[in-house]
C-alpha positions, 0 to 999 in steps of 0.5 A: 537553520532557524530560517528554514524551520520558520519557512517550513512552519509557514508552508505547513500553515498553507496546507489544506489538511483533510477532514477526519471523515476524509482521512478515515475514508481514504484510509479504508480505501487504502487498506481495502486495496492493499488487502485485495492486491495481497490476496491476488498476489497470494493466489497467483503465487499459490498457482505458480507454486503448484505448477512448479511442483507438478513440473518438478515431479515430472522430471524426477 
């Protein structure tokens, strides 16, 4: 187990970590994309919900 931990730490030293600005920029892009997709899916859900309501009102 000790060897595994030492090797893991050695590998982490080889990782090229992003700068603070890169991390912030990528986080903003991720949050923006996620928000846009959520709004798009919400709009699609709303439209489909209205279509189902209209179809159900026609049958009763």
